[in-house]
N, C-alpha and C positions, 0 to 999 in steps of 0.2 A: 504494500500500500504506500503510495507516494508520500502521504502525509506523515508517515513514520520516519522518513529519511532525515538524516542529520546533516546532509550536504549543505543546506542553507543556513545552518546554525553557526554564528561567528565562533571562532575557536575559543575566545575568552569566555563564552557562555556554555561551551560544550560540557564542562564538568557539572555545572549546576543543572543543565538540562538532563544529563545522564542520571544524576542523583534524583531529580524530580521523577523521571520515568521509572526508576527502580522503586521509589516510594509508591508511585501511582499504580504500578503493575499488580500490587496486592489488593487494590481497591475494587469493589464491585461497581459495575456500571449503574448509574442512577440518572433518571430523567425526572426532574422535579418542577412543579409549578408552585409559586408562592402567591398567596391571596390574602388581602387585608389592607384597608386604607389607613396609612399613617400609623400602623400598629407594630412597628419594630422590624419589618422585613429588611430594611436597609442596614440594620445592625447585624442581623443574623446571616444574610446572604453571603458576605465575604468570608465568614467563618466556615460556612457549609462548603463554599467553593474551594477553599484551601484544604479543608479536611478530606474531601472526597475527590479532589482533582477534577472538578467540573468547570465548564465555562459558564459565565454569567451573561445571559441574553436579555438585555433591556431593549424593548422594541423601539423606543424613541431614539436611542443611541444608534441602533442598527440601521434605522431608516436614514438618519443623518449621514452615517458612514457610507451607505449605498449610494446616496445622492452625490456625496463628495467624490466617491470613486467612479461615478458615472457608469455603474454596472447597468445591464439592460433593465433590471427591475428598478434600480435607482432612478433611471431616466423616466420610466413610467410613473414612479412615485412623485418625482419633481413636477411632471406635467399636471398631476392631480392637485398637488399643493399650490402650484402657480394659479390654478383656476379657483382656489379656495375650497376645493373638495376634500373630503376625507379619503385617505388612502384605503383602497379596498382590502377586505379581509384576505382575499386570494393573494394579493401582492405582499402583504405582511407575512403570511404563511410561507410564501416563496422565499422571502428574505431570511426567515428563520431556517428554512430548508438549506439554503446556501451556507449559512453560518454553522450549521450542525456538521458540515463536512470538514471544518477546520481542524488541525491537529489538536488544538486546545480543547475541543469538544469530544475527543475520542472516548473518554470515560462517561460522557453524558453532559447534561446541562441543567441550569437553573433558569426558568422562565419567570420574569418579573414584569407585571403590567400587561400580560397577555396569557390566556384569553380573558376578555372582559365580558363576553356574551356567550350564550350556549352555541350559537352558530359558529363563532370563532373556535370554540372548544371542539366542535365536530370536525371542522376543517383541519385543525391541528392534529386530531387523532387520525384522520385519513392520511395525512402526510407522514406521520411517524410510522404508521402501519405499513406504508409503502416501503419504508426503509427497514422493515422487519423488526421494529422495536415498539415500545409503548411507553406512555407516561406511567412512572412507577408510583409516585406519591404526589398528592396535592396537600401542601401544608397550609392549613387555614389558620391564620393568626387572628383568632377570635377575641374580640374585646367589646365591652359594652359601649354604646354610643356616648353616654354621658362622660365616661372616663376618657374616651378618645377626644371628645370636644375640649376637655380641660387640658389634655396633653398637647393638642395641636393649636388651640387658641393661644396666641402669643408666640407662634413659631415664625421665625425669619428664615428665608431661603435664599441662598446664592445660586441662581439657576444654572450657570455654566459649569460649576464644579459639583453641585449637589450638596454643598456644606449647609448644615442646618444649625440654627441657634434657637434659644427660647428665652423670652424676657424673664421668666421665673427660674427655669431649671439650668439654662446654659446661655447666659446673655453674651452678645458680642462685646468687645472692649469698648467700642463706640456705638451708641444706639443707631441701629439701621444701617451699619456699615460692616462689610466683610473684613475679618481680621487679617486675611492674607493679601487679598488684592485691593482692598479699600473701595470695592464697588458698592453701589447701593444694594440693599437686601430687599426682598419682597415679603410682605407681611400677609400671613393667612388670617383673614377676618372670619368672624363667626358665620357670616352669610355664605362665604365661599365654602367653609367646612360643611355647613348644612346641605348645600346643593351637592357637594361631593359625596356625602353620606347617602343622600336620597338616590343619586345615580348608582351608587354601589349596591344598595338594597334592591333596587329595581332591576338592574342589568346583571350584576356579578354574583349575587347570592344564588340565583338559579344555576350558575356554573358549579357551585359547591354541591348542590343537589344532584346535578348531572354526573359528577365524578363520584359522589357518595353511592349512587346506584351501582357503580362499577367496583365499589369496595376499596377505593384507594385514597380516601380523604383522612387526614390526621388533624384533629382539632387541637390547637395549641393555646394554652392560657396566656395570651399576649399581654394581659394586664400585670403579670408578674415582673420582677426585676430581670434585666437582660440575661444575667448569668443563669438564672433559674430556667428561662426560656431556652437557652442554649442546651442545658441538660436535658430538657424535654425533647428538643429536636434530635439530639444524639440518640436518645432512647428509641424514638420513632424510626430513625434511619438505620439503626443497628438491628432492628427486628425483621 
């Protein structure tokens, strides 16, 4: 398989790449979907990625990368974006399909932010089945709306890096300004959070039901401290 070749790896990185492959060779393949609005997925996904040698597929980042690289699917996506249209589910699934063929995705993937609807879930399942694999687990970061609203209200976001702050729990050094790049931060208002939660309950909760019927949903107590959630994730993924 061409993707396992070391020919393109710079010599300075060869040893670390060989060590990574040795560590990863003992890991079981895993294809995971993370679901839950503002419920700690961003804290847990890098830990899961490193522990199980998976690639992290965030659909927004992948779309931007495909557009920048001018891949055939990226060109089609840009046409839709330029017209102010939503990128079709088929295009997004196609971009995920391409990404899954990369060497970093050999042991599997974490999908974050997709699928958001049952139709998207069905299209994703069709695509992975064509590759002879399936979604192994759907990690549902379950949390009560009232706790989530308190957690997210007061959150500041630096969009280009994904860095987040919180007026109460983790404030920036200067109010409304990113610590690293000194850019303006965007503030999550209560109205924005309410509409996001409404969209989640209407569109994405049925996705959890869809996968629950297949028996591969794990409900995680996302209101717990991050270290406790990490322990719960490890239990689920080791079973």
